[in-house]
Short mmCIF file of the C-alpha atoms (twelve columns), coordinates in Angstrom:
data_MODEL
# 
_entry.id   MODEL 
# 
loop_
_atom_site.group_PDB 
_atom_site.id 
_atom_site.type_symbol 
_atom_site.label_atom_id 
_atom_site.label_alt_id 
_atom_site.label_comp_id 
_atom_site.label_asym_id 
_atom_site.label_seq_id 
_atom_site.Cartn_x 
_atom_site.Cartn_y 
_atom_site.Cartn_z 
_atom_site.pdbx_PDB_model_num 
ATOM 1   C CA . MET A 1   42.243  25.221 37.945 1 
ATOM 2   C CA . HIS A 2   43.727  25.995 41.249 1 
ATOM 3   C CA . LEU A 3   42.657  30.025 40.755 1 
ATOM 4   C CA . SER A 4   39.006  28.761 39.575 1 
ATOM 5   C CA . ARG A 5   38.789  26.731 43.131 1 
ATOM 6   C CA . LEU A 6   40.100  29.684 45.336 1 
ATOM 7   C CA . CYS A 7   37.569  32.276 43.434 1 
ATOM 8   C CA . PHE A 8   34.827  29.364 44.105 1 
ATOM 9   C CA . THR A 9   35.668  29.278 47.637 1 
ATOM 10  C CA . LEU A 10  35.988  32.810 48.269 1 
ATOM 11  C CA . LEU A 11  32.828  33.362 47.300 1 
ATOM 12  C CA . ALA A 12  30.943  30.710 49.061 1 
ATOM 13  C CA . PHE A 13  32.564  32.503 52.191 1 
ATOM 14  C CA . ALA A 14  31.302  35.630 51.344 1 
ATOM 15  C CA . ALA A 15  28.018  34.106 50.573 1 
ATOM 16  C CA . LEU A 16  28.116  32.374 54.214 1 
ATOM 17  C CA . LEU A 17  29.256  35.718 55.961 1 
ATOM 18  C CA . PHE A 18  26.216  37.688 54.135 1 
ATOM 19  C CA . LEU A 19  23.836  34.988 55.494 1 
ATOM 20  C CA . SER A 20  25.219  35.183 58.646 1 
ATOM 21  C CA . SER A 21  25.215  38.771 59.071 1 
ATOM 22  C CA . CYS A 22  21.181  38.861 57.706 1 
ATOM 23  C CA . GLY A 23  20.626  36.348 60.524 1 
ATOM 24  C CA . GLY A 24  22.282  37.938 63.008 1 
ATOM 25  C CA . LYS A 25  20.573  41.329 62.241 1 
ATOM 26  C CA . GLU A 26  17.024  39.496 62.112 1 
ATOM 27  C CA . ARG A 27  17.523  38.206 65.582 1 
ATOM 28  C CA . GLU A 28  18.409  41.490 66.804 1 
ATOM 29  C CA . VAL A 29  15.120  42.645 65.536 1 
ATOM 30  C CA . ILE A 30  12.971  40.055 67.096 1 
ATOM 31  C CA . LYS A 31  15.206  40.241 70.286 1 
ATOM 32  C CA . LYS A 32  14.488  43.985 70.407 1 
ATOM 33  C CA . ALA A 33  11.006  43.714 69.687 1 
ATOM 34  C CA . ASP A 34  10.205  40.687 71.950 1 
ATOM 35  C CA . ALA A 35  11.573  42.960 75.000 1 
ATOM 36  C CA . LEU A 36  9.364   45.745 74.123 1 
ATOM 37  C CA . ALA A 37  6.516   43.302 74.087 1 
ATOM 38  C CA . GLN A 38  7.416   41.999 77.459 1 
ATOM 39  C CA . GLU A 39  6.525   45.478 78.305 1 
ATOM 40  C CA . ARG A 40  3.154   45.271 76.874 1 
ATOM 41  C CA . LYS A 41  4.756   48.185 74.548 1 
ATOM 42  C CA . TYR A 42  3.170   46.669 71.657 1 
ATOM 43  C CA . ASP A 43  3.028   49.706 69.439 1 
ATOM 44  C CA . GLN A 44  6.826   50.432 69.617 1 
ATOM 45  C CA . ALA A 45  7.393   46.577 69.143 1 
ATOM 46  C CA . LEU A 46  5.271   46.045 66.125 1 
ATOM 47  C CA . GLN A 47  6.617   49.583 64.885 1 
ATOM 48  C CA . THR A 48  10.485  48.172 65.291 1 
ATOM 49  C CA . LEU A 49  9.557   44.847 63.348 1 
ATOM 50  C CA . GLN A 50  7.656   47.098 60.620 1 
ATOM 51  C CA . THR A 51  10.920  49.142 59.770 1 
ATOM 52  C CA . ALA A 52  12.590  45.746 59.542 1 
ATOM 53  C CA . LEU A 53  10.145  44.185 57.219 1 
ATOM 54  C CA . ARG A 54  10.220  47.387 55.167 1 
ATOM 55  C CA . GLU A 55  13.645  46.321 54.337 1 
ATOM 56  C CA . ASP A 56  13.102  42.843 54.000 1 
ATOM 57  C CA . PRO A 57  9.382   42.039 53.322 1 
ATOM 58  C CA . LYS A 58  9.550   38.005 52.303 1 
ATOM 59  C CA . ASN A 59  11.574  37.157 55.664 1 
ATOM 60  C CA . LYS A 60  9.883   34.366 56.869 1 
ATOM 61  C CA . LYS A 61  10.995  34.809 60.327 1 
ATOM 62  C CA . LEU A 62  10.101  37.945 60.665 1 
ATOM 63  C CA . LEU A 63  6.694   37.614 59.313 1 
ATOM 64  C CA . ARG A 64  5.891   34.510 61.396 1 
ATOM 65  C CA . TYR A 65  6.987   36.647 64.402 1 
ATOM 66  C CA . GLN A 66  4.688   39.530 63.016 1 
ATOM 67  C CA . VAL A 67  1.726   37.338 63.276 1 
ATOM 68  C CA . GLN A 68  2.567   36.320 66.916 1 
ATOM 69  C CA . LEU A 69  3.153   39.946 68.227 1 
ATOM 70  C CA . PHE A 70  -0.675  40.657 66.762 1 
ATOM 71  C CA . LEU A 71  -1.756  37.398 68.517 1 
ATOM 72  C CA . LYS A 72  -0.537  38.567 71.759 1 
ATOM 73  C CA . SER A 73  -1.527  42.207 71.523 1 
ATOM 74  C CA . GLU A 74  -4.956  40.687 71.322 1 
ATOM 75  C CA . GLN A 75  -5.527  42.174 67.629 1 
ATOM 76  C CA . VAL A 76  -7.158  39.140 65.367 1 
ATOM 77  C CA . ASN A 77  -7.928  41.079 62.802 1 
ATOM 78  C CA . TYR A 78  -4.029  42.300 61.826 1 
ATOM 79  C CA . ALA A 79  -3.213  38.717 62.996 1 
ATOM 80  C CA . ILE A 80  -5.183  37.619 60.401 1 
ATOM 81  C CA . ALA A 81  -3.951  40.077 57.653 1 
ATOM 82  C CA . ALA A 82  -0.418  39.277 58.681 1 
ATOM 83  C CA . TYR A 83  -0.901  35.420 58.428 1 
ATOM 84  C CA . ARG A 84  -1.995  36.015 54.666 1 
ATOM 85  C CA . LYS A 85  1.188   37.886 54.258 1 
ATOM 86  C CA . LEU A 86  3.236   34.995 55.720 1 
ATOM 87  C CA . SER A 87  1.165   32.506 53.703 1 
ATOM 88  C CA . ASP A 88  2.552   34.420 50.151 1 
ATOM 89  C CA . VAL A 89  5.944   33.644 51.352 1 
ATOM 90  C CA . SER A 90  5.546   29.914 53.102 1 
ATOM 91  C CA . PRO A 91  2.141   28.440 52.105 1 
ATOM 92  C CA . GLY A 92  0.067   26.767 54.706 1 
ATOM 93  C CA . ASP A 93  2.849   27.825 57.110 1 
ATOM 94  C CA . PRO A 94  1.516   26.060 60.778 1 
ATOM 95  C CA . ILE A 95  1.977   29.196 62.764 1 
ATOM 96  C CA . LEU A 96  -1.467  29.430 64.111 1 
ATOM 97  C CA . PHE A 97  -1.643  25.790 64.620 1 
ATOM 98  C CA . GLU A 98  1.494   26.016 67.084 1 
ATOM 99  C CA . THR A 99  0.175   29.123 68.765 1 
ATOM 100 C CA . LEU A 100 -2.621  27.219 70.302 1 
ATOM 101 C CA . LYS A 101 0.008   25.583 72.385 1 
ATOM 102 C CA . GLU A 102 1.592   28.646 73.272 1 
ATOM 103 C CA . LYS A 103 2.250   29.241 77.050 1 
ATOM 104 C CA . ASP A 104 0.427   32.428 76.911 1 
ATOM 105 C CA . VAL A 105 -3.089  32.338 77.561 1 
ATOM 106 C CA . VAL A 106 -4.121  35.416 75.703 1 
ATOM 107 C CA . VAL A 107 -1.779  33.762 72.773 1 
ATOM 108 C CA . ARG A 108 -4.071  30.816 72.854 1 
ATOM 109 C CA . VAL A 109 -7.027  32.590 72.633 1 
ATOM 110 C CA . THR A 110 -6.547  34.752 69.749 1 
ATOM 111 C CA . SER A 111 -5.304  31.935 67.685 1 
ATOM 112 C CA . ALA A 112 -8.459  30.152 68.128 1 
ATOM 113 C CA . LYS A 113 -10.403 32.976 67.462 1 
ATOM 114 C CA . ALA A 114 -8.227  33.570 64.093 1 
ATOM 115 C CA . LEU A 115 -8.609  30.132 63.302 1 
ATOM 116 C CA . GLY A 116 -12.406 30.459 63.840 1 
ATOM 117 C CA . LEU A 117 -12.752 33.473 61.542 1 
ATOM 118 C CA . MET A 118 -10.535 32.368 58.703 1 
ATOM 119 C CA . LYS A 119 -12.586 29.075 58.583 1 
ATOM 120 C CA . ILE A 120 -9.462  27.022 57.837 1 
ATOM 121 C CA . PRO A 121 -10.715 23.625 57.621 1 
ATOM 122 C CA . GLU A 122 -7.440  21.873 58.387 1 
ATOM 123 C CA . ALA A 123 -8.104  23.839 61.958 1 
ATOM 124 C CA . THR A 124 -10.447 21.431 63.172 1 
ATOM 125 C CA . GLY A 125 -8.241  18.837 64.239 1 
ATOM 126 C CA . PRO A 126 -6.025  21.442 66.326 1 
ATOM 127 C CA . LEU A 127 -9.089  23.025 67.698 1 
ATOM 128 C CA . MET A 128 -10.253 19.947 68.912 1 
ATOM 129 C CA . SER A 129 -7.058  18.949 70.635 1 
ATOM 130 C CA . ALA A 130 -7.342  22.246 72.449 1 
ATOM 131 C CA . ALA A 131 -10.769 21.775 73.652 1 
ATOM 132 C CA . LYS A 132 -9.500  20.478 77.056 1 
ATOM 133 C CA . ASP A 133 -7.165  23.201 77.675 1 
ATOM 134 C CA . GLU A 134 -6.814  24.061 81.288 1 
ATOM 135 C CA . GLU A 135 -7.995  27.807 80.619 1 
ATOM 136 C CA . LYS A 136 -12.007 28.280 80.518 1 
ATOM 137 C CA . SER A 137 -10.943 31.352 78.141 1 
ATOM 138 C CA . VAL A 138 -9.163  29.052 75.559 1 
ATOM 139 C CA . ARG A 139 -12.195 26.853 75.820 1 
ATOM 140 C CA . GLN A 140 -14.673 29.246 75.257 1 
ATOM 141 C CA . ALA A 141 -12.497 30.586 72.201 1 
ATOM 142 C CA . VAL A 142 -12.124 26.945 70.756 1 
ATOM 143 C CA . VAL A 143 -16.069 26.189 70.739 1 
ATOM 144 C CA . LEU A 144 -17.049 29.521 69.191 1 
ATOM 145 C CA . ALA A 145 -14.022 28.690 66.383 1 
ATOM 146 C CA . LEU A 146 -15.367 24.845 65.866 1 
ATOM 147 C CA . GLY A 147 -18.839 26.246 65.727 1 
ATOM 148 C CA . ASP A 148 -17.778 28.928 62.770 1 
ATOM 149 C CA . LEU A 149 -16.055 25.667 61.015 1 
ATOM 150 C CA . LYS A 150 -19.110 24.046 61.056 1 
ATOM 151 C CA . ASP A 151 -17.077 20.558 60.826 1 
ATOM 152 C CA . LYS A 152 -19.188 17.592 61.851 1 
ATOM 153 C CA . LYS A 153 -15.849 15.995 62.710 1 
ATOM 154 C CA . ALA A 154 -16.046 18.223 65.759 1 
ATOM 155 C CA . ILE A 155 -19.617 16.868 67.008 1 
ATOM 156 C CA . PRO A 156 -18.279 14.570 69.649 1 
ATOM 157 C CA . VAL A 157 -16.053 17.282 71.341 1 
ATOM 158 C CA . LEU A 158 -18.600 19.879 71.219 1 
ATOM 159 C CA . ILE A 159 -21.016 17.345 72.929 1 
ATOM 160 C CA . GLU A 160 -18.501 17.203 75.720 1 
ATOM 161 C CA . SER A 161 -18.057 20.509 75.813 1 
ATOM 162 C CA . LEU A 162 -21.728 20.865 77.024 1 
ATOM 163 C CA . LYS A 163 -20.689 19.310 80.163 1 
ATOM 164 C CA . ASP A 164 -17.895 21.912 81.068 1 
ATOM 165 C CA . LYS A 165 -17.848 23.079 84.518 1 
ATOM 166 C CA . ASP A 166 -17.594 27.115 82.961 1 
ATOM 167 C CA . TRP A 167 -21.207 28.121 82.132 1 
ATOM 168 C CA . PHE A 168 -20.134 30.056 79.437 1 
ATOM 169 C CA . VAL A 169 -18.252 27.189 77.358 1 
ATOM 170 C CA . ARG A 170 -21.450 25.016 77.950 1 
ATOM 171 C CA . ALA A 171 -23.266 27.652 76.554 1 
ATOM 172 C CA . GLU A 172 -20.955 28.522 73.638 1 
ATOM 173 C CA . ALA A 173 -20.569 24.528 72.844 1 
ATOM 174 C CA . ALA A 174 -24.699 24.672 72.574 1 
ATOM 175 C CA . LEU A 175 -24.763 27.680 70.002 1 
ATOM 176 C CA . ALA A 176 -21.607 25.891 68.139 1 
ATOM 177 C CA . LEU A 177 -23.734 22.771 68.091 1 
ATOM 178 C CA . GLY A 178 -26.946 24.707 66.365 1 
ATOM 179 C CA . LYS A 179 -24.387 26.025 63.506 1 
ATOM 180 C CA . VAL A 180 -22.876 22.472 62.695 1 
ATOM 181 C CA . GLY A 181 -26.719 21.383 62.083 1 
ATOM 182 C CA . ASP A 182 -26.589 17.409 63.130 1 
ATOM 183 C CA . SER A 183 -28.995 15.575 65.212 1 
ATOM 184 C CA . LYS A 184 -26.812 13.446 67.408 1 
ATOM 185 C CA . ALA A 185 -26.686 16.597 69.605 1 
ATOM 186 C CA . THR A 186 -30.087 16.828 70.189 1 
ATOM 187 C CA . THR A 187 -30.477 14.622 73.358 1 
ATOM 188 C CA . GLU A 188 -27.716 16.343 75.156 1 
ATOM 189 C CA . LEU A 189 -29.111 19.792 74.249 1 
ATOM 190 C CA . PHE A 190 -32.926 18.942 75.625 1 
ATOM 191 C CA . ALA A 191 -31.044 17.734 78.773 1 
ATOM 192 C CA . LEU A 192 -29.398 21.167 78.721 1 
ATOM 193 C CA . LEU A 193 -32.747 22.832 79.345 1 
ATOM 194 C CA . ASN A 194 -32.426 21.837 82.770 1 
ATOM 195 C CA . ASP A 195 -28.875 23.558 83.090 1 
ATOM 196 C CA . GLU A 196 -28.559 25.626 86.392 1 
ATOM 197 C CA . ASP A 197 -27.562 28.855 84.751 1 
ATOM 198 C CA . SER A 198 -29.926 30.638 82.247 1 
ATOM 199 C CA . TYR A 199 -28.024 31.816 79.860 1 
ATOM 200 C CA . VAL A 200 -27.003 27.829 78.668 1 
ATOM 201 C CA . ARG A 201 -30.778 26.912 79.022 1 
ATOM 202 C CA . GLN A 202 -31.055 29.963 76.559 1 
ATOM 203 C CA . ASN A 203 -28.538 28.945 73.845 1 
ATOM 204 C CA . ALA A 204 -29.780 25.208 74.472 1 
ATOM 205 C CA . ARG A 205 -33.460 26.432 73.291 1 
ATOM 206 C CA . LYS A 206 -31.505 28.378 70.477 1 
ATOM 207 C CA . ALA A 207 -29.507 25.625 69.301 1 
ATOM 208 C CA . LEU A 208 -32.598 23.370 68.981 1 
ATOM 209 C CA . GLN A 209 -34.794 26.010 67.109 1 
ATOM 210 C CA . GLU A 210 -31.516 25.810 64.346 1 
ATOM 211 C CA . LEU A 211 -31.855 22.109 64.464 1 
ATOM 212 C CA . ALA A 212 -35.321 21.489 63.991 1 
ATOM 213 C CA . THR A 213 -35.270 20.531 60.367 1 
ATOM 214 C CA . ASN A 214 -37.125 17.751 58.305 1 
ATOM 215 C CA . GLU A 215 -33.860 16.089 58.548 1 
ATOM 216 C CA . ASN A 216 -33.725 16.333 62.095 1 
ATOM 217 C CA . LYS A 217 -37.563 15.730 62.508 1 
ATOM 218 C CA . ALA A 218 -37.366 11.954 64.120 1 
ATOM 219 C CA . ALA A 219 -35.372 13.501 67.355 1 
ATOM 220 C CA . TYR A 220 -38.087 16.052 68.011 1 
ATOM 221 C CA . LEU A 221 -40.910 13.606 67.851 1 
ATOM 222 C CA . GLU A 222 -39.477 11.356 70.600 1 
ATOM 223 C CA . ALA A 223 -38.860 14.300 72.542 1 
ATOM 224 C CA . LEU A 224 -42.484 15.314 72.725 1 
ATOM 225 C CA . LYS A 225 -42.924 12.064 74.545 1 
ATOM 226 C CA . ASN A 226 -40.813 12.809 77.226 1 
ATOM 227 C CA . PRO A 227 -42.550 13.325 80.581 1 
ATOM 228 C CA . ASP A 228 -40.280 16.458 81.488 1 
ATOM 229 C CA . PRO A 229 -42.358 19.561 80.318 1 
ATOM 230 C CA . ALA A 230 -39.444 21.510 79.453 1 
ATOM 231 C CA . ILE A 231 -37.920 19.029 77.126 1 
ATOM 232 C CA . ALA A 232 -41.768 18.527 75.495 1 
ATOM 233 C CA . ASN A 233 -42.619 21.903 75.335 1 
ATOM 234 C CA . MET A 234 -39.216 22.720 73.579 1 
ATOM 235 C CA . ALA A 235 -39.717 20.116 70.945 1 
ATOM 236 C CA . ALA A 236 -43.422 21.262 70.327 1 
ATOM 237 C CA . VAL A 237 -42.381 24.730 69.763 1 
ATOM 238 C CA . ALA A 238 -39.246 23.968 67.819 1 
ATOM 239 C CA . LEU A 239 -41.335 21.861 65.377 1 
ATOM 240 C CA . ALA A 240 -43.864 24.619 65.180 1 
ATOM 241 C CA . GLN A 241 -41.468 26.796 64.123 1 
ATOM 242 C CA . ASN A 242 -40.357 24.575 61.468 1 
ATOM 243 C CA . GLY A 243 -44.013 24.820 60.192 1 
ATOM 244 C CA . ASP A 244 -45.262 21.252 62.040 1 
ATOM 245 C CA . ASN A 245 -47.945 21.762 64.357 1 
ATOM 246 C CA . ILE A 246 -47.978 18.084 65.361 1 
ATOM 247 C CA . GLY A 247 -46.769 19.146 68.796 1 
ATOM 248 C CA . LEU A 248 -49.665 21.505 69.442 1 
ATOM 249 C CA . PRO A 249 -51.641 19.227 72.026 1 
ATOM 250 C CA . VAL A 250 -48.435 19.080 74.028 1 
ATOM 251 C CA . LEU A 251 -48.622 22.797 74.039 1 
ATOM 252 C CA . LEU A 252 -52.351 23.077 74.838 1 
ATOM 253 C CA . GLN A 253 -51.815 20.728 77.775 1 
ATOM 254 C CA . GLN A 254 -50.079 23.330 79.598 1 
ATOM 255 C CA . LEU A 255 -52.560 26.284 79.295 1 
ATOM 256 C CA . PRO A 256 -54.548 26.694 82.542 1 
ATOM 257 C CA . THR A 257 -58.105 24.922 82.674 1 
ATOM 258 C CA . ALA A 258 -60.848 27.306 82.859 1 
ATOM 259 C CA . LYS A 259 -62.803 27.288 86.361 1 
ATOM 260 C CA . PRO A 260 -66.393 26.800 85.722 1 
# 
């Protein structure tokens, strides 16, 4: 009995030493790769990581760090591929949600881009939370991603982004709302036709054309009555592009009157 207990204790101790040594090697690899990444030597950092992963291809910590490293080096497509490998080992791993809160702005931007490209439904909430990021580049990436997800839950956040101080955020929020396709946004988009920036106005027009469906027709009929020519004309044009000429009189009023 005593001998069997001793054997069990020795085996447990050996297993503990093995796991400890593995963890130590893992930490050393990440430490070395991170030092290279700090010097922006991303190719060398990734090579260091790849070597370790060939020996231990299912190491969750190494796979998670690989995703982070691709994000840091702005290689979005590779980050997506690395995330899919990680998902085989750790299904539903939250790494891309966590990196939306990283201190590194580049990582936050590429995380948002990756979530939009993969169209992960669960990403809507984390992206909505990131829509007020202090960095405009992050806000830009977030509204683009929300547009790709086409989740109606994001509409209030996208409408709020139409008021962003950065013109590019406003412009991309307008396009995103066009992709989501809900008439709730039409009032704010019509107002954006008078934005100070021409690109914002252009994207607002594109979005309004996208939203001019039979389901949203009531909003456009109301806009035809607006005293602002920019709004009334846009409503008429959008309706016409959808095969409805009810706004034609509004457009005809804008034609110059021929002199006798």
